[in-house]
OpenMM code with the backbone's topology and positions (N, CA, C; nanometers):
from openmm import Vec3, app, unit

residues = "MET HIS GLY LEU ARG HIS HIS TYR ALA GLN GLN ARG TYR GLU ALA LEU SER GLY TRP GLN ALA PRO ALA ALA GLY GLY PRO SER ALA LYS VAL LEU THR PRO GLU GLN ARG VAL GLN ASP ARG ALA ALA ARG GLN ILE ILE SER ARG GLU LEU GLY HIS GLU ARG ILE LYS ILE THR ALA VAL TYR LEU GLY ARG".split()
positions = [
    Vec3(-2.6286, 1.9844, 0.1435),
    Vec3(-2.5483, 2.0979, 0.1845),
    Vec3(-2.4401, 2.0555, 0.2844),
    Vec3(-2.4754, 1.9661, 0.3763),
    Vec3(-2.3781, 1.9230, 0.4764),
    Vec3(-2.2638, 1.8455, 0.4108),
    Vec3(-2.2934, 1.7764, 0.3018),
    Vec3(-2.1903, 1.7041, 0.2284),
    Vec3(-2.0823, 1.7972, 0.1758),
    Vec3(-2.1207, 1.9189, 0.1415),
    Vec3(-2.0235, 2.0171, 0.0950),
    Vec3(-1.9267, 2.0552, 0.2060),
    Vec3(-1.9759, 2.0628, 0.3283),
    Vec3(-1.8903, 2.0941, 0.4428),
    Vec3(-1.7882, 1.9822, 0.4641),
    Vec3(-1.8330, 1.8573, 0.4521),
    Vec3(-1.7420, 1.7428, 0.4655),
    Vec3(-1.6344, 1.7497, 0.3578),
    Vec3(-1.6763, 1.7741, 0.2356),
    Vec3(-1.5825, 1.7804, 0.1233),
    Vec3(-1.4816, 1.8932, 0.1442),
    Vec3(-1.5300, 2.0103, 0.1809),
    Vec3(-1.4408, 2.1233, 0.2051),
    Vec3(-1.3416, 2.0909, 0.3166),
    Vec3(-1.3920, 2.0388, 0.4284),
    Vec3(-1.3065, 2.0098, 0.5431),
    Vec3(-1.1984, 1.9087, 0.5070),
    Vec3(-1.2345, 1.8067, 0.4321),
    Vec3(-1.1372, 1.7042, 0.3952),
    Vec3(-1.0334, 1.7566, 0.2971),
    Vec3(-1.0755, 1.8389, 0.2016),
    Vec3(-0.9788, 1.8976, 0.1086),
    Vec3(-0.8860, 1.9951, 0.1807),
    Vec3(-0.9425, 2.0741, 0.2686),
    Vec3(-0.8642, 2.1726, 0.3428),
    Vec3(-0.7646, 2.1026, 0.4358),
    Vec3(-0.8092, 1.9935, 0.4985),
    Vec3(-0.7208, 1.9164, 0.5867),
    Vec3(-0.5992, 1.8663, 0.5087),
    Vec3(-0.6229, 1.8119, 0.3904),
    Vec3(-0.5122, 1.7608, 0.3105),
    Vec3(-0.4171, 1.8737, 0.2710),
    Vec3(-0.4709, 1.9896, 0.2366),
    Vec3(-0.3870, 2.1038, 0.1996),
    Vec3(-0.3022, 2.1518, 0.3179),
    Vec3(-0.3595, 2.1481, 0.4373),
    Vec3(-0.2888, 2.1964, 0.5552),
    Vec3(-0.1916, 2.0946, 0.6144),
    Vec3(-0.2292, 1.9678, 0.6109),
    Vec3(-0.1474, 1.8649, 0.6764),
    Vec3(-0.0514, 1.7939, 0.5817),
    Vec3(-0.0907, 1.7817, 0.4561),
    Vec3(-0.0085, 1.7098, 0.3601),
    Vec3(-0.0494, 1.5655, 0.3396),
    Vec3(-0.1528, 1.5205, 0.4082),
    Vec3(-0.2050, 1.3851, 0.3900),
    Vec3(-0.3572, 1.3888, 0.4018),
    Vec3(-0.4214, 1.2831, 0.3547),
    Vec3(-0.5670, 1.2764, 0.3572),
    Vec3(-0.6193, 1.2615, 0.4994),
    Vec3(-0.7406, 1.3086, 0.5192),
    Vec3(-0.8088, 1.2920, 0.6471),
    Vec3(-0.8415, 1.1445, 0.6678),
    Vec3(-0.8503, 1.0991, 0.7918),
    Vec3(-0.8859, 0.9595, 0.8167),
    Vec3(-1.0173, 0.9187, 0.7491),
    Vec3(-1.1154, 1.0071, 0.7457),
    Vec3(-1.2437, 0.9760, 0.6833),
    Vec3(-1.2320, 0.9597, 0.5318),
    Vec3(-1.1235, 1.0110, 0.4738),
    Vec3(-1.1011, 1.0011, 0.3298),
    Vec3(-0.9971, 0.8948, 0.2957),
    Vec3(-0.9621, 0.8116, 0.3936),
    Vec3(-0.8666, 0.7040, 0.3698),
    Vec3(-0.7265, 0.7303, 0.4202),
    Vec3(-0.7062, 0.8438, 0.4851),
    Vec3(-0.5749, 0.8773, 0.5396),
    Vec3(-0.5482, 0.8065, 0.6714),
    Vec3(-0.4323, 0.8310, 0.7285),
    Vec3(-0.3942, 0.7635, 0.8531),
    Vec3(-0.4753, 0.8121, 0.9734),
    Vec3(-0.4982, 0.7213, 1.0654),
    Vec3(-0.5672, 0.7589, 1.1890),
    Vec3(-0.4677, 0.8250, 1.2837),
    Vec3(-0.5187, 0.8927, 1.3830),
    Vec3(-0.4340, 0.9634, 1.4795),
    Vec3(-0.3389, 0.8670, 1.5505),
    Vec3(-0.3782, 0.7425, 1.5646),
    Vec3(-0.2968, 0.6442, 1.6370),
    Vec3(-0.1619, 0.6177, 1.5713),
    Vec3(-0.1537, 0.6355, 1.4398),
    Vec3(-0.0297, 0.6019, 1.3688),
    Vec3(0.0542, 0.7253, 1.3331),
    Vec3(0.0079, 0.8434, 1.3695),
    Vec3(0.0826, 0.9649, 1.3397),
    Vec3(0.2026, 0.9791, 1.4321),
    Vec3(0.3093, 1.0346, 1.3794),
    Vec3(0.4266, 1.0655, 1.4613),
    Vec3(0.3944, 1.1863, 1.5495),
    Vec3(0.4729, 1.2118, 1.6515),
    Vec3(0.4477, 1.3301, 1.7347),
    Vec3(0.4448, 1.4603, 1.6532),
    Vec3(0.5315, 1.4737, 1.5553),
    Vec3(0.5332, 1.5933, 1.4709),
    Vec3(0.4061, 1.6028, 1.3873),
    Vec3(0.3621, 1.4882, 1.3355),
    Vec3(0.2397, 1.4860, 1.2565),
    Vec3(0.1179, 1.5177, 1.3430),
    Vec3(0.1210, 1.4766, 1.4681),
    Vec3(0.0094, 1.5085, 1.5584),
    Vec3(-0.0026, 1.6586, 1.5814),
    Vec3(0.1114, 1.7263, 1.5869),
    Vec3(0.1094, 1.8728, 1.6001),
    Vec3(0.0454, 1.9335, 1.4753),
    Vec3(0.0847, 1.8855, 1.3575),
    Vec3(0.0266, 1.9339, 1.2322),
    Vec3(-0.1233, 1.9042, 1.2269),
    Vec3(-0.1603, 1.7841, 1.2691),
    Vec3(-0.3004, 1.7426, 1.2691),
    Vec3(-0.3835, 1.8372, 1.3558),
    Vec3(-0.3373, 1.8638, 1.4748),
    Vec3(-0.4113, 1.9511, 1.5666),
    Vec3(-0.4230, 2.0931, 1.5118),
    Vec3(-0.3148, 2.1445, 1.4556),
    Vec3(-0.3179, 2.2794, 1.3988),
    Vec3(-0.4159, 2.2865, 1.2816),
    Vec3(-0.4136, 2.1863, 1.1945),
    Vec3(-0.5056, 2.1833, 1.0804),
    Vec3(-0.6504, 2.1761, 1.1280),
    Vec3(-0.6759, 2.0917, 1.2272),
    Vec3(-0.8123, 2.0785, 1.2796),
    Vec3(-0.8613, 2.2082, 1.3439),
    Vec3(-0.7724, 2.2785, 1.4123),
    Vec3(-0.8114, 2.4055, 1.4748),
    Vec3(-0.8496, 2.5081, 1.3684),
    Vec3(-0.7701, 2.5169, 1.2641),
    Vec3(-0.7999, 2.6102, 1.1548),
    Vec3(-0.9331, 2.5756, 1.0895),
    Vec3(-0.9523, 2.4488, 1.0585),
    Vec3(-1.0750, 2.4044, 0.9923),
    Vec3(-1.1957, 2.4277, 1.0813),
    Vec3(-1.1829, 2.4007, 1.2084),
    Vec3(-1.2927, 2.4235, 1.3021),
    Vec3(-1.3380, 2.5690, 1.2969),
    Vec3(-1.2438, 2.6591, 1.3014),
    Vec3(-1.2773, 2.8023, 1.2956),
    Vec3(-1.3375, 2.8401, 1.1606),
    Vec3(-1.2807, 2.7869, 1.0532),
    Vec3(-1.3330, 2.8187, 0.9196),
    Vec3(-1.4766, 2.7711, 0.9016),
    Vec3(-1.5117, 2.6645, 0.9710),
    Vec3(-1.6486, 2.6127, 0.9621),
    Vec3(-1.7434, 2.6786, 1.0630),
    Vec3(-1.6910, 2.7743, 1.1383),
    Vec3(-1.7751, 2.8481, 1.2319),
    Vec3(-1.7889, 2.7845, 1.3678),
    Vec3(-1.6975, 2.6974, 1.4036),
    Vec3(-1.7000, 2.6304, 1.5332),
    Vec3(-1.5830, 2.6784, 1.6180),
    Vec3(-1.5939, 2.6588, 1.7455),
    Vec3(-1.4838, 2.6904, 1.8364),
    Vec3(-1.4201, 2.5642, 1.8944),
    Vec3(-1.4936, 2.4547, 1.8887),
    Vec3(-1.4437, 2.3288, 1.9457),
    Vec3(-1.3727, 2.2459, 1.8387),
    Vec3(-1.2516, 2.2047, 1.8689),
    Vec3(-1.1750, 2.1226, 1.7750),
    Vec3(-1.2381, 1.9832, 1.7597),
    Vec3(-1.3078, 1.9369, 1.8620),
    Vec3(-1.3689, 1.8031, 1.8572),
    Vec3(-1.4697, 1.7885, 1.7441),
    Vec3(-1.5312, 1.8986, 1.7012),
    Vec3(-1.6312, 1.8904, 1.5951),
    Vec3(-1.5700, 1.8410, 1.4644),
    Vec3(-1.4391, 1.8582, 1.4486),
    Vec3(-1.3754, 1.8164, 1.3246),
    Vec3(-1.3779, 1.6645, 1.3053),
    Vec3(-1.3936, 1.5907, 1.4132),
    Vec3(-1.4019, 1.4445, 1.4010),
    Vec3(-1.5211, 1.4038, 1.3156),
    Vec3(-1.6275, 1.4829, 1.3179),
    Vec3(-1.7461, 1.4551, 1.2368),
    Vec3(-1.7109, 1.4644, 1.0885),
    Vec3(-1.6312, 1.5639, 1.0529),
    Vec3(-1.5968, 1.5891, 0.9145),
    Vec3(-1.4747, 1.5113, 0.8661),
    Vec3(-1.3799, 1.4898, 0.9568),
    Vec3(-1.2504, 1.4349, 0.9167),
    Vec3(-1.2223, 1.2938, 0.9662),
    Vec3(-1.2949, 1.2480, 1.0644),
    Vec3(-1.2636, 1.1198, 1.1267),
    Vec3(-1.1630, 1.1397, 1.2376),
    Vec3(-1.1178, 1.0310, 1.2951),
    Vec3(-1.0215, 1.0407, 1.4058),
    Vec3(-0.8909, 0.9819, 1.3652),
] * unit.nanometer
topology = app.Topology()
chain = topology.addChain("A")
for resn in residues:
    res = topology.addResidue(resn, chain)
    for name in ("N", "CA", "C"):
        topology.addAtom(name, app.Element.getBySymbol(name[0]), res)
């Protein structure tokens, strides 16, 4: 069941950001441009709420860093 949450979060991240999550082979936060970091944070906030969490840090479990 938890695997479904990972899959959903990673697909949703790609739909919101335009690139794959780090855990799915996408770029890490270190190589993102400032504009991409804004998109990354917004996508993570949305996903966190959709998964029933309030902390954005929980997305690292599902998406990587």
